[in-house]
Phi, psi and omega in degrees: 000317181296319179296321179294321178295318178299318179297321179295317180295321178294317180298321180277357179060037179234012183298316183295332178282330179286331178288319178288122186296318180296318178295326179295321176298320179296320179295319177295324177295325177296318178298314179297328179297315181288326176293325177294324178296320179296318179296320179299314180295322178299316181289325176296320177298318177296322179298320178290319183294315182267359185053046185256119177296325180299311181294319180297314182297312182287333174298313178290330177296319177295326177296323177296317177298323178299309181293330176294316178298316180301317181300313183283331173295323177295319177298318179298317179297317179299318181292318181296324181289344180277349179052052180280162172292163183302317181295316180291324180296313181297319180298320181287318178296327181298326177297319179288331178296321177296319176299320179293322178298319178296316180296323180299317178295320179297322177296322177295316177299318180298316180296316179297319179294316179298315181295323177297320178296315181290330176298323183274318189243355184291154179235154181279145177221165179244147182229162180288159180298324180298316179297317179302312183295319181294315180295317179296318180296315180297320179296316180297313181297318183296313184291321179294311182294327181291319179293315178298316180297323179300312182291327178290327185281337183305326185281353183272357172056047180226109180304320182293318179296322177297320179293320178299321178289329175295325175296324178296324177295317176300319178302314181295320180295319177296323178297325178294320178300314181295322179297317178301317183297313183291326179292315179296322178294319179297327179274005179059038177289131180291344181251022183303311184289316182292319179296318179293322177299318179295317179296319179297323176296322177295316179295318178300319178297321177298319179296323177299314180297317179299319178299319178295319178298318178299317178300315181293313183291336178298335178281346183237021182294122182245183183298330182274004176083200182294000000 
């Protein structure tokens, strides 16, 4: 079985990346990126089916996160192909980390703005029990996997990989906001939209702060990481 796996990895020209632990994390991030794109399309589809602004907005928000991940995975690949020394690699990745911190804050502002709009103008809707269960399950899996991935990635001494895992945390937090909305809607809460909008503004503000922290810490990135 092991020999067949080795042959497959060689055929796909990714064996050396699978052996390297940091590269393996990047490959897993690539897989998570495409699954996130599927989830984004799924939520946009639900938004169209239910004529739900919440699902449409968060579906497109996930697409933005998808393209952000693709961009930074591409940057990571470019740096790895240059075979730089550890010090030069970290210095180069650090430049992209500053760019990522700014983008992270912008994503937070966008989430806070969207949530503020829905807090003011959003309306309550009802969804099937199956949809509620699926959204809740995805939210739970996302937040748990993002936190675990963050702590595992810290030891690889790669600013870009740390940022990609920080994006996963943002993904998980946004999933919690969506989960709250569908659960409150299922319970026919009259404040489902306004409560979720308020919660979303809080989460968006947290993302802004995290982005600022990333920007600040990028100037002090040392060999031991964040």
